[in-house]
C-alpha positions in Angstrom: -25.2 13.7 -9.2 -26.6 15.6 -12.2 -26.3 19.4 -12.2 -28.0 21.4 -14.9 -26.3 24.4 -16.5 -29.3 25.9 -18.4 -28.8 27.5 -21.8 -30.4 30.7 -20.7 -28.0 31.2 -17.7 -24.9 31.2 -19.8 -22.9 34.4 -20.5 -24.2 35.9 -23.8 -22.9 38.7 -26.1 -24.2 39.8 -29.4 -21.7 41.8 -31.4 -23.6 41.8 -34.6 -21.0 39.7 -36.5 -20.7 37.3 -33.6 -23.4 35.9 -31.3 -21.8 33.9 -28.5 -22.8 32.0 -25.4 -20.3 31.0 -22.7 -20.9 28.0 -20.5 -17.9 29.0 -18.4 -16.3 32.3 -17.5 -14.6 33.7 -20.7 -13.5 37.2 -21.8 -15.7 39.9 -20.3 -18.0 37.3 -18.8 -17.1 36.1 -15.2 -19.2 33.9 -13.0 -17.4 32.5 -9.9 -19.7 29.5 -9.8 -18.8 28.6 -13.4 -15.1 29.0 -14.1 -14.2 25.5 -15.2 -15.1 21.8 -14.5 -12.2 19.6 -14.0 -9.9 20.1 -17.1 -12.8 21.5 -19.1 -12.2 25.3 -19.2 -14.3 26.7 -22.0 -17.4 25.6 -23.9 -18.4 28.5 -26.2 -21.3 28.3 -28.7 -20.6 30.8 -31.5 -22.5 31.9 -34.5 -20.4 34.0 -37.0 -22.0 35.9 -39.8 -21.0 35.5 -43.4 -17.6 36.8 -44.3 -16.7 37.7 -40.7 -14.5 36.1 -38.1 -11.7 36.3 -35.5 -8.6 38.1 -36.7 -5.2 36.8 -35.9 -4.6 36.4 -32.2 -2.5 34.3 -29.9 -2.9 31.5 -27.3 -0.6 29.6 -24.9 -0.9 26.4 -22.9 -4.4 25.3 -24.0 -5.9 22.4 -25.9 -8.4 24.0 -28.3 -11.0 21.8 -29.9 -13.5 23.0 -32.5 -16.7 21.2 -33.6 -18.7 22.8 -36.4 -22.5 22.3 -36.3 -23.4 24.0 -39.6 -21.6 26.1 -42.2 -17.8 26.1 -42.6 -15.0 27.7 -40.7 -11.7 28.7 -42.3 -8.6 28.3 -40.2 -5.0 29.8 -40.6 -2.2 29.7 -38.0 1.4 30.5 -37.4 2.4 26.9 -38.1 1.5 27.5 -41.7 -1.7 25.4 -41.4 -4.7 26.5 -43.4 -8.0 24.7 -44.1 -11.7 24.6 -43.7 -13.6 22.8 -40.9 -17.0 21.4 -41.7 -19.7 19.5 -39.8 -18.4 16.1 -38.7 -14.8 17.2 -38.5 -12.9 17.6 -35.2 -10.1 20.2 -35.2 -7.6 20.4 -32.3 -4.9 23.0 -31.8 -2.4 22.7 -29.0 -1.3 26.2 -28.2 1.6 25.1 -26.1 4.5 27.5 -26.0 2.5 29.9 -28.3 0.5 29.9 -31.5 -1.3 32.6 -33.4 -4.3 31.9 -35.5 -7.4 33.3 -37.2 -10.9 31.7 -37.7 -13.3 33.1 -40.3 -16.6 32.1 -41.7 -15.6 30.4 -45.0 -18.9 31.5 -46.7 -19.8 34.9 -48.0 -23.6 34.1 -47.8 -24.3 31.8 -44.9 -23.5 31.9 -41.1 -21.3 29.3 -39.4 -22.4 27.7 -36.1 -19.8 25.9 -34.0 -18.6 24.9 -30.5 -15.2 25.9 -29.3 -13.8 24.0 -26.4 -10.8 24.7 -24.3 -9.2 22.0 -22.2 -6.4 22.6 -19.8 -3.3 20.5 -20.8 -1.5 18.1 -18.5 1.7 20.0 -18.9 2.7 23.5 -19.9 5.3 24.4 -22.5 4.3 21.8 -25.1 5.2 22.2 -28.7 2.3 23.8 -30.7 0.6 21.4 -33.1 -2.6 21.1 -35.3 -4.7 18.2 -36.3 -8.1 17.7 -38.1 -10.1 14.5 -38.6 -13.3 13.9 -40.5 -15.8 11.3 -39.1 -18.2 9.6 -41.4 -21.9 10.3 -40.8 -22.5 6.6 -40.3 -20.2 6.6 -37.3 -21.9 9.7 -35.7 -25.5 8.6 -36.3 -27.2 7.2 -33.2 -23.9 6.4 -31.5 -21.4 8.1 -29.2 -18.4 8.4 -31.5 -15.0 9.1 -29.9 -13.7 12.3 -31.6 -10.8 13.3 -29.2 -8.7 11.3 -26.7 -5.3 11.3 -25.0 -4.0 8.5 -27.3 -5.8 9.3 -30.5 -7.7 6.0 -30.2 -10.1 4.9 -33.0 -8.8 7.7 -35.3 -9.7 10.5 -32.9 -7.7 13.7 -32.6 -5.2 13.6 -29.7 -5.5 15.7 -26.6 -2.6 16.3 -24.2 -5.0 15.7 -21.2 -6.8 12.7 -19.7 -10.1 13.6 -21.4 -12.2 11.7 -23.9 -14.8 13.6 -26.1 -17.6 11.9 -27.9 -20.1 13.3 -30.4 -23.5 11.9 -31.4 -26.2 12.8 -33.9 -29.5 11.2 -32.8 -32.7 10.6 -34.7 -35.9 11.4 -32.8 -36.8 8.6 -30.5 -33.4 7.0 -30.5 -31.9 6.0 -27.1 -28.3 5.6 -25.9 -26.8 4.2 -22.7 -23.6 5.5 -21.3 -21.7 5.2 -18.0 -19.0 7.1 -16.1 -16.3 5.0 -14.5 -15.7 5.3 -10.7 -13.6 8.3 -9.9 -14.2 10.0 -13.2 -16.6 12.9 -14.1 -18.7 13.8 -17.1 -20.1 16.8 -18.9 -22.8 16.7 -21.5 -23.5 19.6 -23.9 -26.7 19.6 -26.0 -25.7 21.3 -29.3 -28.8 20.8 -31.4 -32.4 19.6 -30.7 -33.7 18.1 -27.5 -33.1 15.0 -25.4 -33.9 13.5 -22.1 -31.1 12.5 -19.7 -32.3 10.0 -17.1 -35.7 11.6 -17.6 -34.6 15.2 -17.4 -35.6 17.3 -20.4 -32.7 19.1 -22.1 -32.7 21.5 -25.1 -30.0 23.0 -27.3 -27.5 25.0 -25.3 -28.1 23.1 -22.0 -25.1 21.6 -20.3 -25.0 19.0 -17.5 -22.3 18.2 -14.9 -22.1 14.6 -14.0 -20.5 13.5 -10.8 -20.5 10.3 -8.8 -20.7 7.9 -11.7 -24.4 7.8 -12.6 -25.5 5.5 -15.4 -26.9 7.6 -18.2 -29.9 7.0 -20.3 -30.1 9.4 -23.2 -33.2 9.7 -25.5 -33.7 12.1 -28.3 -37.1 13.8 -28.2 -36.2 15.5 -31.5 -33.3 15.2 -33.9 -30.4 16.1 -31.8 -26.6 16.5 -31.7 -24.5 16.4 -28.5 -21.0 16.3 -27.1 -20.1 14.1 -24.1 -16.9 14.7 -22.1 -15.3 11.9 -20.0 -13.1 13.8 -17.5 -10.4 12.7 -15.0 
């Protein structure tokens, strides 16, 4: 079964410095029909203006994955980690027993556009940790590249949950095939551009729940970028 979550039906707030869309309930946005999907708890699409960002704040017991679409995001946390996340780099932060961090646009002139994903961990009370991996453009182009997994397979960042996350950047007209194993679930988020999924037209911001193990035929109708989640 394929269930569309249209871009225009997401929660939306524009604070001037931050323009944000929420696929699932988050902060002041609550929709009882869209609180989470399996272990996938948050898919936020954020645009942060130059020189602005999220001041230091805390999290607990959450796997937080960041994927930058354009621009650069500066990260600092209470583990002493600091760095800049750019397109093609997956950053994961296990909040565990507690971590404090800030995220700011690293540019004083250009906005940053990114997806922040929260995944419920298998266990609470884990030790906080941070990891960041850059993936070559050649591995993301016209392929589903594993960027996050429970065992860090193929150089992906590790998640403390039975979830695999794939990213793809597709040229217009390119086609991909994918499948969901029996007993598992999927979620596909179109980040940039437009695709068809089994003939259904999808545009940037659209998300799709996948249940019942359908075979997937993905075709880019314009240059596109997407994330695909394989969920227990």
